[in-house]
N, C-alpha and C positions, 0 to 999 in steps of 0.2 A: 282345773282342766288337765286331763291326762295328755302329756305331750305326744304319746304314741297315737292318739287319735288323729294327729296330723299326718301320719304315715299312710301313704297309698301304696306309699311306697317309699429304674442309675451306666578296610581292604588295604589291604596293604598298599604302600606306594608302588607305582610302576617302576620297573627297572629298565633303563635304556642301555642297550649294548652297541649303539651306533648303527644298528641295522634298520633301514627305512621300513622294510616290510614289518618287522616286529613292532616298530613304533606305531605304524598305521593300525596294526591289529590291536595293540594295547589301547590306543585312542578310541578305536571303534567300540571296544568292550566298555570303556569308561562312559562313552556316550550312551550306550544301552543301559548301563547301570544308573546313570543320572536320570534318564527318562523313566526307568522303572520306579526310582525313588519318588520322582515327582508325581507319578500316577497314584502311588499309594499314600501320598500326602506327607512324606517325611521332610520335604523341602518347603521352606516358607513360600507363600504365594502372595503376590501383591493384592491388596484390597480384598482379602478373603471375607466371604459373607459369614455372619454369625451361624454357629451350629444350632440347628433346630431339630435335627433328626432325633426321633425317639421311637422306642418300640411301643406300638399301640397296645393298650390293654384290652384285647378283643372281648374277653369275658372275665372282667376283674372279679377276684374273690373278696376283695375289700375295697371300699370307696371312701376316700378321706378317712382311712384308718379302721373302718368297720364294715363288715358285710351287710349289716342291717340297713346301712344308709344307701346301698347301691340302688335300690328300687324306690327310693323316695325322690320326689321332685325337688329341684333346686330350692324352691320356696318352702319346702317342708323340713328343712334342715337348719340347725343352729350352728353358726360358725364363730369361732373365737377370733376377735379382731383387735388391732392395735391402733390407738389414736396417735397421730403424728409419727407414723412408723419409722420414718427416716431419721428422726431425732433421737440418737442413741448415745449412751454413755461410752460404749466401747468404740465409737467412731469419733470421740473427742468433741461433741457438740456442747455448747454452753447451755446450761439448764435443760438437760435432755428429758424426754418424756418416756423413754424406754431404756432398759438395761443394755440390750443387744440390738445389733443392726438387722437389716431385712433378711439376709440369708439365714442367720441364726433363728430369727422368728419363724420363718417358714419351716426350717428343720425341726423346730420345737413343736409345731402344730398350728401356728397362726394361719388362718385361711382367708382373712379379709384385711387388707392394708389400707388405712386412711392416710393419704399422702398429700403434700402441698407442692405445687409447682410455681416457680417464680423466675423473674429476671433479676439479676444483681445490678443495682444501679449506683449505690454509693456506700461508703463506710462512715459518712459524716453525719449520721443521724442517731448517735448514741445517747445524746443528752436526755431524752425522755426515759430511756431505760435506766440510766444512772440515777435519775431522780426517783423513779419508782422503786429501784433496788435498795436505795438508802446507802449510808456511808459504809456499811460492812461489805456490801456486794458490788458497789460502784466500781471498784478497781478491777473486778472480774470482767465487767463490760468493756472497759477501756483496753484491757489486755486482749480480749477476744477480737475486738475490732483491729487492733494493731497486728495481731498474729495472723489474721485471716488473709493478709496480702491484698493486692489490688483486686477490684471486682473482675470476675470472670464473665465472659460472654456466653450466650446461648442459654437454653432452658436448664434450670436447676431444680433439685429438690431442696427446699429451704422452708423454715418456719419463721414467719414474721420478717426477720432480717437475715440475709445470707451470710453476713459476717458472724452470725451466731453458730453457723455450721451449714455446710452445703455439700451436695453430691451432684455431679452431672446427671441429668435425667436419664440419659441413655445408659449410663453405668448402673444406676439403680434398677432400671427395667431389665438390664441384662442379668442381674441376680435372680429376678423372677423367672426369666427364660431358662437359666441354668437349672433352677429347681424343677420346672415343669418337664424339662428334658430328662432329668434323672429320676423323677417320680411320676410315672405315666398314669397312676391311678388317683391323682389328686386334682381337685377342682379349687381354683383360687379366684378371689375377687379383689378388685381395686376400686376405691372411691377417691377421686381426685378433687381436691380443692384447687381449682385451676385458675391461675393468674397469668397464664401465657396463652398464646393463640392456639386454636385448634390445629392449624397447619403445623406448628412446631411440635405439638403433642403427637400428632399422627406420624410425623417424620421420625420422632424419637422411638415410637413403637416399631416402626419399620427398621430403623437402624439397629435396634436391639434384637431383631429376629423374632418378634412376638406375633406377627401377623397370622401364622398358621394355627395359633392356639385361640384366637379371639372368637368369642361367642356373640351372636346377635339375637336378641329377643324379638320375637314377632308379637307386636302389641295385640293383646287380647287372647293370645294363644296360651295353652297350658305350658308351664315351664317343663323342660325335659327332666328326666331323672338323672341322677349322678352317673349311673351306668351308661345312659345314652350319651351324655356329654363326654365321658371318658372314651367310649367306643369311637366317637367322631373326632376325638382329639381337640375339640373346641371346649377347652377347660378353663379359659380365662374370661371372666366377666368384668367389664369396665364401665364405671359410672362417673359422671362429671357433675360437680355442683353447679357450675355456671353455664357452660356451653353444652353442646350436644351434637347430634348427627347433622350433616354427614361427616364421616362415614357412618354407616348404620351401627357398627359395633360400639361407637362412642356415644353411649346412651346417657340422656339427661337424667341425672339421678333422682331429682325430686318429682319426676313423673312415674317413678317405679318404687321409690323408697319413702317411707315416713319415719320420723324419728322422735326422740324426746329431747328436752333441753340439754344444752352442753356447757352452760356457764354457771353451774352449781358450785358454790364456794364452801359448803359444809355438808356432811353426810345427811343431816336432817332436811336438806333442801331438795332432795330428789323427788320428782313426781313422775307420773306416767302420762302426763298431758301431751297432746299432739303439739309438736313444734313446727317442723318443716314437712312439706309434702302434703298429700291428701290422705284422709283417713281410709280411703278405698284403695290406696296403693298396695300392691301385693307383697311388698317386702318391708320388714320392720327393723330399724336400727336402734338399739338401746345404747345410748351414750352413758357411760358409767365411770366418770372420773371427776376429781375435784379440780376446778379451774384455779390456777395460781400462776403468778409471774414465774416463780421457780417451783416446778412440780416436785412433790415430796413423796418418797416411797412410804413414809409413815401414813400418809393419807390412803395410798393404794392398799396398804396392809389392812385397813378398815373396810373400804368399799369393795375390794376384790376378795374378801373373805367369803367362804362358802355360805355362812349364815346370812350375811348382808346381801350378797349378790343373788343367791338363789331365791331368797324371799322377794327381793325387788323384781327379779325376772318373772316369777310366777304371778306377782301382783299385777304387773303390766300386761302379762299375757291374758289375765282375766279381764282387766279393764279395757284393753284394746281389742280383745277377741281374736288375737292372732299370735303366732309364735314369734318371739324375738329372734329374727334370723341372724342378726349380727350383734354381738355383745362386745363393745369397744371399750378398752381400758387403757390407762397409763400403767407402766411398769408391770407388764404382763407376767413376768417371772415371780412377782410378789403376790401372794394370795392363792386363790383356788379357781382361777378362770377355767382351766381345762376340765376340772372336776365338775363344775357347774354346767358347762356345755354338754358333757357326757350325760349328766343326769337329765337335762332337758331333752336330749335326743333319745333318752331311754336305752342307751347302750352301756356295755360294761365299761367301767373306768379304765382309761388307757394306762398302760405301763410306761411311765416316763423313763426313757433311757437317756443318759447324758450324751449329748451330741458333741462332735468335735467343734472346737472354736478356733 
């Protein structure tokens, strides 16, 4: 199947001479200067709102990195995705799933983040992990729990257990906001494995300053093109595994997305069979990682390679009759994820430029 068939389309101090008139004049000048500084934002302000101002890309020349994608609908584009995006080696997580954190992922080109939200309840549940890890890795479990400190309150980004690694949800979302502000021609999606309340999720998005960017899909309507989403500045699409609307932008993922299995333990175990969602759902998530207690880059080197990943994506595209919109992997920097996505989108291979870390 030709992927292009799916296309429709950043004073000096006062001197006092003992004269009251001069003093009053100097104080008056100081007051005016302080007022001016406040107005232009040089002085700190109490409870300042997050910065969400961005220059709208009224007529973008490239959308998500390529002009060809601008006039394709959201559902006619393939997006590189990370599994357990918040669990990163450079953030100090135990047994991480990715090399780099969310900001770096976005800078590198990741456009779908699969994240988990949790509350941190206890550090006293290490025994099952020590048992599964075995004698060689059990000390790592005990050390991680000991070094994590006491449980933190509020909604967090965690995987399985928050003592393995955690980030306040608002802080993680703020990284996404900063990216959207600095990159006005990019469309980003988030799929949340939500183990917190909708109320806390919504409050975190509000506190992070993401509300202006949120897109709401109208059920049954055609998806907008990337150009349309960029022009409206509604460039963040949010799905949830468990809960859903209201609010309308907090979309129940399995009413819109269908996926493949996610518990494959060896490369020969991958299939294209329907896992979650309905076969008629408009968006397709291709899960492409090896499931293990301790994720291994050596596994990613195999299943993220161009030969393996492109062949699997094309096979599933044929079997399922639709484009794999989101290709989710572990260790996205290992292998050829971006090359495969570009080939499936029918665009010129991107020039990867080392991003600041």
